[in-house]
Predicted model as a PDB file, atoms N, CA, C, CB and O in Angstrom, pLDDT in the B-factor column:
MODEL        1                                                                  
ATOM      1  N   UNK A   1       0.539  -1.260   0.245  1.00 57.00           N  
ATOM      2  CA  UNK A   1      -0.057  -0.206   0.356  1.00 57.00           C  
ATOM      3  C   UNK A   1       0.701   1.425  -0.125  1.00 57.00           C  
ATOM      4  CB  UNK A   1      -0.404  -0.371   1.712  1.00 57.00           C  
ATOM      5  O   UNK A   1       1.639   1.485   0.670  1.00 57.00           O  
ATOM      6  N   UNK A   2       0.743   2.280  -0.697  1.00 57.00           N  
ATOM      7  CA  UNK A   2       1.880   3.524  -0.906  1.00 57.00           C  
ATOM      8  C   UNK A   2       0.948   4.337   0.132  1.00 57.00           C  
ATOM      9  CB  UNK A   2       2.178   4.366  -2.801  1.00 57.00           C  
ATOM     10  O   UNK A   2      -0.252   4.137   0.320  1.00 57.00           O  
ATOM     11  N   UNK A   3       1.627   5.136   0.657  1.00 65.00           N  
ATOM     12  CA  UNK A   3       1.364   6.020   1.593  1.00 65.00           C  
ATOM     13  C   UNK A   3       1.589   7.358   0.953  1.00 65.00           C  
ATOM     14  CB  UNK A   3       2.152   5.775   2.793  1.00 65.00           C  
ATOM     15  O   UNK A   3       2.088   8.234   1.660  1.00 65.00           O  
ATOM     16  N   UNK A   4       1.234   7.674  -0.501  1.00 79.00           N  
ATOM     17  CA  UNK A   4       0.902   8.785  -0.772  1.00 79.00           C  
ATOM     18  C   UNK A   4      -0.622   9.156  -1.062  1.00 79.00           C  
ATOM     19  CB  UNK A   4       1.667   9.030  -1.684  1.00 79.00           C  
ATOM     20  O   UNK A   4      -1.352   8.234  -1.425  1.00 79.00           O  
ATOM     21  N   UNK A   5      -1.172  10.468  -0.925  1.00 80.00           N  
ATOM     22  CA  UNK A   5      -2.525  10.695  -0.754  1.00 80.00           C  
ATOM     23  C   UNK A   5      -3.177  10.349  -1.842  1.00 80.00           C  
ATOM     24  CB  UNK A   5      -2.831  11.934  -0.427  1.00 80.00           C  
ATOM     25  O   UNK A   5      -2.510  10.205  -2.866  1.00 80.00           O  
ATOM     26  N   UNK A   6      -4.579  10.139  -1.887  1.00 78.00           N  
ATOM     27  CA  UNK A   6      -5.038   9.648  -3.197  1.00 78.00           C  
ATOM     28  C   UNK A   6      -5.384  11.247  -3.907  1.00 78.00           C  
ATOM     29  CB  UNK A   6      -6.537   8.430  -3.031  1.00 78.00           C  
ATOM     30  O   UNK A   6      -5.509  12.282  -3.252  1.00 78.00           O  
ATOM     31  N   UNK A   7      -5.499  11.115  -5.494  1.00 81.00           N  
ATOM     32  CA  UNK A   7      -5.362  12.296  -5.575  1.00 81.00           C  
ATOM     33  C   UNK A   7      -7.154  12.499  -6.306  1.00 81.00           C  
ATOM     34  CB  UNK A   7      -3.823  12.714  -6.476  1.00 81.00           C  
ATOM     35  O   UNK A   7      -7.773  13.548  -6.481  1.00 81.00           O  
ATOM     36  N   UNK A   8      -7.461  11.487  -6.514  1.00 81.00           N  
ATOM     37  CA  UNK A   8      -8.885  11.426  -7.290  1.00 81.00           C  
ATOM     38  C   UNK A   8      -9.718  10.237  -6.499  1.00 81.00           C  
ATOM     39  CB  UNK A   8      -8.678  11.001  -9.117  1.00 81.00           C  
ATOM     40  O   UNK A   8      -9.312   9.359  -5.738  1.00 81.00           O  
ATOM     41  N   UNK A   9     -11.030  10.554  -6.975  1.00 77.00           N  
ATOM     42  CA  UNK A   9     -12.387   9.578  -6.038  1.00 77.00           C  
ATOM     43  C   UNK A   9     -11.637   7.722  -6.229  1.00 77.00           C  
ATOM     44  CB  UNK A   9     -14.686   9.769  -7.297  1.00 77.00           C  
ATOM     45  O   UNK A   9     -11.022   7.058  -5.394  1.00 77.00           O  
ATOM     46  N   UNK A  10     -11.929   7.464  -7.291  1.00 84.00           N  
ATOM     47  CA  UNK A  10     -11.321   6.233  -7.754  1.00 84.00           C  
ATOM     48  C   UNK A  10     -10.155   5.937  -6.708  1.00 84.00           C  
ATOM     49  CB  UNK A  10     -10.777   6.378  -9.314  1.00 84.00           C  
ATOM     50  O   UNK A  10     -10.304   4.966  -5.967  1.00 84.00           O  
ATOM     51  N   UNK A  11      -9.079   6.663  -6.610  1.00 83.00           N  
ATOM     52  CA  UNK A  11      -7.948   6.261  -5.870  1.00 83.00           C  
ATOM     53  C   UNK A  11      -8.601   5.995  -4.449  1.00 83.00           C  
ATOM     54  CB  UNK A  11      -6.734   7.394  -5.889  1.00 83.00           C  
ATOM     55  O   UNK A  11      -8.667   4.893  -3.905  1.00 83.00           O  
ATOM     56  N   UNK A  12      -9.043   7.126  -3.972  1.00 80.00           N  
ATOM     57  CA  UNK A  12      -9.742   6.738  -2.259  1.00 80.00           C  
ATOM     58  C   UNK A  12     -10.610   6.142  -2.108  1.00 80.00           C  
ATOM     59  CB  UNK A  12     -10.232   7.645  -1.414  1.00 80.00           C  
ATOM     60  O   UNK A  12     -10.782   5.691  -0.975  1.00 80.00           O  
ATOM     61  N   UNK A  13     -11.634   5.824  -3.214  1.00 80.00           N  
ATOM     62  CA  UNK A  13     -12.305   4.474  -2.871  1.00 80.00           C  
ATOM     63  C   UNK A  13     -11.912   3.176  -2.889  1.00 80.00           C  
ATOM     64  CB  UNK A  13     -13.174   4.338  -3.483  1.00 80.00           C  
ATOM     65  O   UNK A  13     -12.650   2.256  -2.535  1.00 80.00           O  
ATOM     66  N   UNK A  14     -10.800   3.039  -3.278  1.00 85.00           N  
ATOM     67  CA  UNK A  14     -10.344   1.592  -3.251  1.00 85.00           C  
ATOM     68  C   UNK A  14      -9.018   1.317  -2.011  1.00 85.00           C  
ATOM     69  CB  UNK A  14      -9.762   1.227  -4.951  1.00 85.00           C  
ATOM     70  O   UNK A  14      -8.142   0.452  -1.991  1.00 85.00           O  
ATOM     71  N   UNK A  15      -9.230   2.116  -1.325  1.00 82.00           N  
ATOM     72  CA  UNK A  15      -8.277   2.263   0.167  1.00 82.00           C  
ATOM     73  C   UNK A  15      -9.475   1.846   1.064  1.00 82.00           C  
ATOM     74  CB  UNK A  15      -7.527   4.113   0.658  1.00 82.00           C  
ATOM     75  O   UNK A  15     -10.645   2.209   0.941  1.00 82.00           O  
ATOM     76  N   UNK A  16      -8.849   0.862   2.154  1.00 85.00           N  
ATOM     77  CA  UNK A  16      -9.935   0.349   3.112  1.00 85.00           C  
ATOM     78  C   UNK A  16     -10.334   1.690   4.361  1.00 85.00           C  
ATOM     79  CB  UNK A  16      -9.214  -1.235   3.949  1.00 85.00           C  
ATOM     80  O   UNK A  16     -11.019   1.439   5.353  1.00 85.00           O  
ATOM     81  N   UNK A  17      -9.803   2.987   4.092  1.00 82.00           N  
ATOM     82  CA  UNK A  17     -10.156   3.905   4.963  1.00 82.00           C  
ATOM     83  C   UNK A  17     -10.899   4.929   4.877  1.00 82.00           C  
ATOM     84  CB  UNK A  17      -9.388   4.268   5.318  1.00 82.00           C  
ATOM     85  O   UNK A  17     -11.044   5.858   5.672  1.00 82.00           O  
ATOM     86  N   UNK A  18     -11.466   4.694   3.677  1.00 81.00           N  
ATOM     87  CA  UNK A  18     -12.319   5.631   2.689  1.00 81.00           C  
ATOM     88  C   UNK A  18     -13.107   6.394   3.348  1.00 81.00           C  
ATOM     89  CB  UNK A  18     -13.176   4.970   1.721  1.00 81.00           C  
ATOM     90  O   UNK A  18     -13.233   7.531   2.893  1.00 81.00           O  
ATOM     91  N   UNK A  19     -13.950   6.007   4.717  1.00 82.00           N  
ATOM     92  CA  UNK A  19     -14.811   6.467   5.461  1.00 82.00           C  
ATOM     93  C   UNK A  19     -13.907   7.212   6.380  1.00 82.00           C  
ATOM     94  CB  UNK A  19     -15.711   5.472   6.003  1.00 82.00           C  
ATOM     95  O   UNK A  19     -14.741   7.966   6.881  1.00 82.00           O  
ATOM     96  N   UNK A  20     -12.948   7.477   6.863  1.00 84.00           N  
ATOM     97  CA  UNK A  20     -12.376   7.816   7.476  1.00 84.00           C  
ATOM     98  C   UNK A  20     -11.568   8.983   7.064  1.00 84.00           C  
ATOM     99  CB  UNK A  20     -11.989   6.951   7.817  1.00 84.00           C  
ATOM    100  O   UNK A  20     -11.426   9.999   7.745  1.00 84.00           O  
ATOM    101  N   UNK A  21     -11.152   8.809   6.128  1.00 82.00           N  
ATOM    102  CA  UNK A  21     -10.427   9.829   5.105  1.00 82.00           C  
ATOM    103  C   UNK A  21     -11.865  11.436   4.892  1.00 82.00           C  
ATOM    104  CB  UNK A  21     -10.070   8.592   3.104  1.00 82.00           C  
ATOM    105  O   UNK A  21     -13.073  11.518   5.115  1.00 82.00           O  
ATOM    106  N   UNK A  22     -10.867  12.346   4.399  1.00 84.00           N  
ATOM    107  CA  UNK A  22     -11.670  13.268   3.933  1.00 84.00           C  
ATOM    108  C   UNK A  22     -12.597  13.719   2.596  1.00 84.00           C  
ATOM    109  CB  UNK A  22     -11.029  13.921   4.105  1.00 84.00           C  
ATOM    110  O   UNK A  22     -13.293  14.717   2.410  1.00 84.00           O  
ATOM    111  N   UNK A  23     -12.391  12.905   2.006  1.00 81.00           N  
ATOM    112  CA  UNK A  23     -13.479  12.667   0.944  1.00 81.00           C  
ATOM    113  C   UNK A  23     -14.921  11.976   0.985  1.00 81.00           C  
ATOM    114  CB  UNK A  23     -12.885  11.987   0.081  1.00 81.00           C  
ATOM    115  O   UNK A  23     -15.531  11.887  -0.080  1.00 81.00           O  
ATOM    116  N   UNK A  24     -15.352  11.605   1.864  1.00 86.00           N  
ATOM    117  CA  UNK A  24     -16.789  11.867   2.456  1.00 86.00           C  
ATOM    118  C   UNK A  24     -16.872  12.982   2.382  1.00 86.00           C  
ATOM    119  CB  UNK A  24     -17.164  11.503   3.753  1.00 86.00           C  
ATOM    120  O   UNK A  24     -17.418  13.416   1.367  1.00 86.00           O  
ATOM    121  N   UNK A  25     -16.484  13.747   3.187  1.00 88.00           N  
ATOM    122  CA  UNK A  25     -16.714  15.242   3.867  1.00 88.00           C  
ATOM    123  C   UNK A  25     -16.328  16.078   2.648  1.00 88.00           C  
ATOM    124  CB  UNK A  25     -15.661  15.648   5.361  1.00 88.00           C  
ATOM    125  O   UNK A  25     -16.801  17.211   2.572  1.00 88.00           O  
ATOM    126  N   UNK A  26     -15.535  15.642   1.710  1.00 87.00           N  
ATOM    127  CA  UNK A  26     -15.870  17.079   0.466  1.00 87.00           C  
ATOM    128  C   UNK A  26     -16.792  17.009  -0.329  1.00 87.00           C  
ATOM    129  CB  UNK A  26     -14.845  17.420  -0.597  1.00 87.00           C  
ATOM    130  O   UNK A  26     -17.284  17.939  -0.969  1.00 87.00           O  
ATOM    131  N   UNK A  27     -17.190  15.498  -0.342  1.00 87.00           N  
ATOM    132  CA  UNK A  27     -18.328  15.254  -0.920  1.00 87.00           C  
ATOM    133  C   UNK A  27     -19.620  15.683  -0.105  1.00 87.00           C  
ATOM    134  CB  UNK A  27     -18.305  13.908  -1.220  1.00 87.00           C  
ATOM    135  O   UNK A  27     -20.632  15.795  -0.796  1.00 87.00           O  
ATOM    136  N   UNK A  28     -19.706  15.851   0.782  1.00 91.00           N  
ATOM    137  CA  UNK A  28     -20.752  16.560   1.437  1.00 91.00           C  
ATOM    138  C   UNK A  28     -20.774  18.041   1.317  1.00 91.00           C  
ATOM    139  CB  UNK A  28     -20.721  16.243   2.769  1.00 91.00           C  
ATOM    140  O   UNK A  28     -21.703  18.653   0.790  1.00 91.00           O  
ATOM    141  N   UNK A  29     -19.914  18.489   1.731  1.00 93.00           N  
ATOM    142  CA  UNK A  29     -19.905  19.694   1.346  1.00 93.00           C  
ATOM    143  C   UNK A  29     -19.995  19.893   0.022  1.00 93.00           C  
ATOM    144  CB  UNK A  29     -18.967  20.243   1.778  1.00 93.00           C  
ATOM    145  O   UNK A  29     -20.538  20.979  -0.183  1.00 93.00           O  
ATOM    146  N   UNK A  30     -19.720  19.358  -0.929  1.00 93.00           N  
ATOM    147  CA  UNK A  30     -20.176  19.871  -2.607  1.00 93.00           C  
ATOM    148  C   UNK A  30     -21.327  19.859  -2.525  1.00 93.00           C  
ATOM    149  CB  UNK A  30     -19.826  19.021  -3.953  1.00 93.00           C  
ATOM    150  O   UNK A  30     -21.858  20.936  -2.798  1.00 93.00           O  
ATOM    151  N   UNK A  31     -22.104  18.898  -2.195  1.00 92.00           N  
ATOM    152  CA  UNK A  31     -23.473  18.803  -1.898  1.00 92.00           C  
ATOM    153  C   UNK A  31     -24.272  19.926  -1.542  1.00 92.00           C  
ATOM    154  CB  UNK A  31     -23.605  17.996  -0.982  1.00 92.00           C  
ATOM    155  O   UNK A  31     -25.010  20.578  -2.281  1.00 92.00           O  
ATOM    156  N   UNK A  32     -23.997  20.113  -0.077  1.00 93.00           N  
ATOM    157  CA  UNK A  32     -24.547  20.980   0.451  1.00 93.00           C  
ATOM    158  C   UNK A  32     -24.288  22.684  -0.098  1.00 93.00           C  
ATOM    159  CB  UNK A  32     -24.197  20.646   1.724  1.00 93.00           C  
ATOM    160  O   UNK A  32     -25.000  23.688  -0.129  1.00 93.00           O  
ATOM    161  N   UNK A  33     -23.149  22.428  -0.414  1.00 94.00           N  
ATOM    162  CA  UNK A  33     -23.476  23.885  -1.360  1.00 94.00           C  
ATOM    163  C   UNK A  33     -23.763  24.284  -2.752  1.00 94.00           C  
ATOM    164  CB  UNK A  33     -22.544  24.603  -1.313  1.00 94.00           C  
ATOM    165  O   UNK A  33     -24.052  25.437  -3.070  1.00 94.00           O  
ATOM    166  N   UNK A  34     -23.666  23.191  -3.652  1.00 96.00           N  
ATOM    167  CA  UNK A  34     -24.198  23.477  -5.194  1.00 96.00           C  
ATOM    168  C   UNK A  34     -25.909  23.107  -5.000  1.00 96.00           C  
ATOM    169  CB  UNK A  34     -23.276  22.241  -6.575  1.00 96.00           C  
ATOM    170  O   UNK A  34     -26.681  23.718  -5.739  1.00 96.00           O  
ATOM    171  N   UNK A  35     -26.511  22.054  -3.951  1.00 93.00           N  
ATOM    172  CA  UNK A  35     -28.020  22.343  -4.120  1.00 93.00           C  
ATOM    173  C   UNK A  35     -28.482  23.731  -3.863  1.00 93.00           C  
ATOM    174  CB  UNK A  35     -28.806  21.486  -3.211  1.00 93.00           C  
ATOM    175  O   UNK A  35     -28.987  24.284  -4.841  1.00 93.00           O  
ATOM    176  N   UNK A  36     -28.424  24.355  -2.859  1.00 93.00           N  
ATOM    177  CA  UNK A  36     -28.701  25.743  -2.645  1.00 93.00           C  
ATOM    178  C   UNK A  36     -28.563  26.499  -4.118  1.00 93.00           C  
ATOM    179  CB  UNK A  36     -27.647  26.343  -1.493  1.00 93.00           C  
ATOM    180  O   UNK A  36     -29.507  26.851  -4.825  1.00 93.00           O  
ATOM    181  N   UNK A  37     -27.328  26.639  -4.365  1.00 95.00           N  
ATOM    182  CA  UNK A  37     -27.019  27.528  -5.700  1.00 95.00           C  
ATOM    183  C   UNK A  37     -27.846  27.400  -6.792  1.00 95.00           C  
ATOM    184  CB  UNK A  37     -25.730  27.264  -6.274  1.00 95.00           C  
ATOM    185  O   UNK A  37     -28.251  28.374  -7.425  1.00 95.00           O  
ATOM    186  N   UNK A  38     -28.232  25.803  -7.156  1.00 96.00           N  
ATOM    187  CA  UNK A  38     -28.506  25.643  -7.859  1.00 96.00           C  
ATOM    188  C   UNK A  38     -30.189  25.512  -8.166  1.00 96.00           C  
ATOM    189  CB  UNK A  38     -27.726  24.981  -7.957  1.00 96.00           C  
ATOM    190  O   UNK A  38     -30.794  25.336  -9.224  1.00 96.00           O  
ATOM    191  N   UNK A  39     -30.666  25.678  -6.754  1.00 96.00           N  
ATOM    192  CA  UNK A  39     -32.022  25.455  -6.651  1.00 96.00           C  
ATOM    193  C   UNK A  39     -32.312  27.517  -7.003  1.00 96.00           C  
ATOM    194  CB  UNK A  39     -32.557  24.509  -4.736  1.00 96.00           C  
ATOM    195  O   UNK A  39     -33.111  27.984  -7.814  1.00 96.00           O  
ATOM    196  N   UNK A  40     -31.696  28.031  -6.405  1.00 96.00           N  
ATOM    197  CA  UNK A  40     -31.762  29.887  -6.472  1.00 96.00           C  
ATOM    198  C   UNK A  40     -31.673  30.136  -8.094  1.00 96.00           C  
ATOM    199  CB  UNK A  40     -30.103  30.873  -5.527  1.00 96.00           C  
ATOM    200  O   UNK A  40     -32.493  30.917  -8.578  1.00 96.00           O  
ATOM    201  N   UNK A  41     -30.706  29.501  -8.957  1.00 97.00           N  
ATOM    202  CA  UNK A  41     -30.707  30.013 -10.173  1.00 97.00           C  
ATOM    203  C   UNK A  41     -31.571  29.080 -10.861  1.00 97.00           C  
ATOM    204  CB  UNK A  41     -29.374  30.196 -10.750  1.00 97.00           C  
ATOM    205  O   UNK A  41     -31.726  29.416 -12.035  1.00 97.00           O  
ATOM    206  N   UNK A  42     -32.222  27.963 -10.521  1.00 97.00           N  
ATOM    207  CA  UNK A  42     -33.506  27.359 -11.301  1.00 97.00           C  
ATOM    208  C   UNK A  42     -34.743  28.347 -10.976  1.00 97.00           C  
ATOM    209  CB  UNK A  42     -33.902  25.676 -10.746  1.00 97.00           C  
ATOM    210  O   UNK A  42     -35.538  28.685 -11.853  1.00 97.00           O  
ATOM    211  N   UNK A  43     -34.818  28.706  -9.861  1.00 97.00           N  
ATOM    212  CA  UNK A  43     -35.907  29.761  -9.534  1.00 97.00           C  
ATOM    213  C   UNK A  43     -35.641  30.654 -10.544  1.00 97.00           C  
ATOM    214  CB  UNK A  43     -35.879  30.467  -8.071  1.00 97.00           C  
ATOM    215  O   UNK A  43     -36.278  30.565 -11.593  1.00 97.00           O  
ATOM    216  N   UNK A  44     -34.722  31.582 -10.382  1.00 97.00           N  
ATOM    217  CA  UNK A  44     -34.752  32.600 -11.284  1.00 97.00           C  
ATOM    218  C   UNK A  44     -34.872  32.459 -12.985  1.00 97.00           C  
ATOM    219  CB  UNK A  44     -33.620  33.222 -10.950  1.00 97.00           C  
ATOM    220  O   UNK A  44     -35.298  33.299 -13.777  1.00 97.00           O  
ATOM    221  N   UNK A  45     -34.358  31.138 -13.244  1.00 97.00           N  
ATOM    222  CA  UNK A  45     -34.637  30.845 -14.731  1.00 97.00           C  
ATOM    223  C   UNK A  45     -36.127  30.871 -14.839  1.00 97.00           C  
ATOM    224  CB  UNK A  45     -34.031  29.392 -15.259  1.00 97.00           C  
ATOM    225  O   UNK A  45     -36.756  31.502 -15.689  1.00 97.00           O  
ATOM    226  N   UNK A  46     -36.664  30.069 -13.826  1.00 97.00           N  
ATOM    227  CA  UNK A  46     -38.175  29.938 -13.950  1.00 97.00           C  
ATOM    228  C   UNK A  46     -39.311  31.753 -13.970  1.00 97.00           C  
ATOM    229  CB  UNK A  46     -38.553  28.817 -12.323  1.00 97.00           C  
ATOM    230  O   UNK A  46     -40.350  32.092 -14.535  1.00 97.00           O  
ATOM    231  N   UNK A  47     -38.488  32.330 -13.173  1.00 97.00           N  
ATOM    232  CA  UNK A  47     -39.253  33.659 -13.185  1.00 97.00           C  
ATOM    233  C   UNK A  47     -39.341  34.591 -14.399  1.00 97.00           C  
ATOM    234  CB  UNK A  47     -38.706  34.449 -12.189  1.00 97.00           C  
ATOM    235  O   UNK A  47     -40.244  35.311 -14.826  1.00 97.00           O  
ATOM    236  N   UNK A  48     -37.641  34.235 -14.954  1.00 96.00           N  
ATOM    237  CA  UNK A  48     -37.553  34.970 -16.265  1.00 96.00           C  
ATOM    238  C   UNK A  48     -38.248  34.164 -17.631  1.00 96.00           C  
ATOM    239  CB  UNK A  48     -35.927  35.222 -16.526  1.00 96.00           C  
ATOM    240  O   UNK A  48     -38.608  34.786 -18.631  1.00 96.00           O  
ATOM    241  N   UNK A  49     -38.358  32.784 -17.497  1.00 95.00           N  
ATOM    242  CA  UNK A  49     -38.950  32.361 -18.258  1.00 95.00           C  
ATOM    243  C   UNK A  49     -40.086  32.649 -18.542  1.00 95.00           C  
ATOM    244  CB  UNK A  49     -38.869  31.557 -18.157  1.00 95.00           C  
ATOM    245  O   UNK A  49     -40.459  33.041 -19.648  1.00 95.00           O  
ATOM    246  N   UNK A  50     -40.998  32.432 -17.240  1.00 94.00           N  
ATOM    247  CA  UNK A  50     -42.309  32.848 -17.036  1.00 94.00           C  
ATOM    248  C   UNK A  50     -42.670  34.059 -17.404  1.00 94.00           C  
ATOM    249  CB  UNK A  50     -42.625  32.753 -15.883  1.00 94.00           C  
ATOM    250  O   UNK A  50     -43.858  34.170 -17.709  1.00 94.00           O  
ATOM    251  N   UNK A  51     -41.870  35.206 -17.485  1.00 93.00           N  
ATOM    252  CA  UNK A  51     -41.966  36.639 -17.989  1.00 93.00           C  
ATOM    253  C   UNK A  51     -41.884  36.759 -19.053  1.00 93.00           C  
ATOM    254  CB  UNK A  51     -41.212  37.471 -17.626  1.00 93.00           C  
ATOM    255  O   UNK A  51     -42.552  37.581 -19.681  1.00 93.00           O  
ATOM    256  N   UNK A  52     -41.025  35.959 -19.577  1.00 94.00           N  
ATOM    257  CA  UNK A  52     -40.966  36.214 -21.444  1.00 94.00           C  
ATOM    258  C   UNK A  52     -42.327  35.441 -21.986  1.00 94.00           C  
ATOM    259  CB  UNK A  52     -39.276  35.277 -22.387  1.00 94.00           C  
ATOM    260  O   UNK A  52     -43.088  36.000 -22.776  1.00 94.00           O  
ATOM    261  N   UNK A  53     -42.597  33.890 -21.407  1.00 93.00           N  
ATOM    262  CA  UNK A  53     -43.672  33.687 -22.075  1.00 93.00           C  
ATOM    263  C   UNK A  53     -45.075  34.886 -22.144  1.00 93.00           C  
ATOM    264  CB  UNK A  53     -43.999  32.422 -21.500  1.00 93.00           C  
ATOM    265  O   UNK A  53     -45.703  35.226 -23.147  1.00 93.00           O  
ATOM    266  N   UNK A  54     -45.248  35.298 -20.838  1.00 91.00           N  
ATOM    267  CA  UNK A  54     -46.593  35.970 -20.749  1.00 91.00           C  
ATOM    268  C   UNK A  54     -46.198  37.509 -21.762  1.00 91.00           C  
ATOM    269  CB  UNK A  54     -47.093  36.294 -18.790  1.00 91.00           C  
ATOM    270  O   UNK A  54     -47.133  38.002 -22.391  1.00 91.00           O  
ATOM    271  N   UNK A  55     -44.917  38.116 -21.840  1.00 91.00           N  
ATOM    272  CA  UNK A  55     -44.772  38.887 -22.751  1.00 91.00           C  
ATOM    273  C   UNK A  55     -44.639  38.638 -24.287  1.00 91.00           C  
ATOM    274  CB  UNK A  55     -43.939  39.399 -22.357  1.00 91.00           C  
ATOM    275  O   UNK A  55     -44.578  39.526 -25.138  1.00 91.00           O  
ATOM    276  N   UNK A  56     -44.598  37.073 -24.546  1.00 91.00           N  
ATOM    277  CA  UNK A  56     -44.450  36.554 -25.980  1.00 91.00           C  
ATOM    278  C   UNK A  56     -46.095  36.682 -26.377  1.00 91.00           C  
ATOM    279  CB  UNK A  56     -43.704  34.780 -26.093  1.00 91.00           C  
ATOM    280  O   UNK A  56     -46.595  37.084 -27.427  1.00 91.00           O  
ATOM    281  N   UNK A  57     -46.851  36.110 -24.939  1.00 87.00           N  
ATOM    282  CA  UNK A  57     -48.221  35.994 -25.658  1.00 87.00           C  
ATOM    283  C   UNK A  57     -49.317  37.257 -25.582  1.00 87.00           C  
ATOM    284  CB  UNK A  57     -48.930  34.725 -25.027  1.00 87.00           C  
ATOM    285  O   UNK A  57     -50.410  37.319 -26.145  1.00 87.00           O  
ATOM    286  N   UNK A  58     -48.683  38.244 -24.707  1.00 77.00           N  
ATOM    287  CA  UNK A  58     -49.577  39.414 -24.871  1.00 77.00           C  
ATOM    288  C   UNK A  58     -50.902  39.389 -23.817  1.00 77.00           C  
ATOM    289  CB  UNK A  58     -50.085  39.416 -26.448  1.00 77.00           C  
ATOM    290  O   UNK A  58     -51.552  38.418 -23.428  1.00 77.00           O  
ATOM    291  N   UNK A  59     -51.004  40.366 -23.605  1.00 71.00           N  
ATOM    292  CA  UNK A  59     -52.180  40.641 -22.440  1.00 71.00           C  
ATOM    293  C   UNK A  59     -53.616  39.569 -22.810  1.00 71.00           C  
ATOM    294  CB  UNK A  59     -52.740  42.606 -22.542  1.00 71.00           C  
ATOM    295  O   UNK A  59     -53.691  39.458 -24.034  1.00 71.00           O  
ATOM    296  N   UNK A  60     -54.321  39.071 -22.360  1.00 72.00           N  
ATOM    297  CA  UNK A  60     -55.401  38.094 -22.821  1.00 72.00           C  
ATOM    298  C   UNK A  60     -56.464  38.952 -23.114  1.00 72.00           C  
ATOM    299  CB  UNK A  60     -55.837  36.976 -21.779  1.00 72.00           C  
ATOM    300  O   UNK A  60     -56.627  39.920 -22.371  1.00 72.00           O  
ATOM    301  N   UNK A  61     -57.450  38.725 -24.350  1.00 72.00           N  
ATOM    302  CA  UNK A  61     -58.159  39.479 -24.517  1.00 72.00           C  
ATOM    303  C   UNK A  61     -59.610  39.215 -23.582  1.00 72.00           C  
ATOM    304  CB  UNK A  61     -58.162  39.522 -25.866  1.00 72.00           C  
ATOM    305  O   UNK A  61     -60.035  38.071 -23.418  1.00 72.00           O  
ATOM    306  N   UNK A  62     -60.351  40.505 -22.958  1.00 71.00           N  
ATOM    307  CA  UNK A  62     -61.678  40.264 -22.451  1.00 71.00           C  
ATOM    308  C   UNK A  62     -62.728  40.502 -22.909  1.00 71.00           C  
ATOM    309  CB  UNK A  62     -61.857  40.663 -21.585  1.00 71.00           C  
ATOM    310  O   UNK A  62     -63.752  40.204 -22.294  1.00 71.00           O  
TER     311      UNK A  62                                                      
ENDMDL                                                                          
END                                                                             
């Protein structure tokens, strides 16, 4: 077994101490930081898309 630190996830998964390493925490931090940002961006795109759809359709006739 080498003493060098793994550089990628595939190398880290092959090691017996994976769950005790920094890789699961790194993955959790990525998940916790990416999901809220993606949610905010998705809501923004939905608002812009709805506004463009409304403007393209024009006011409804009464």
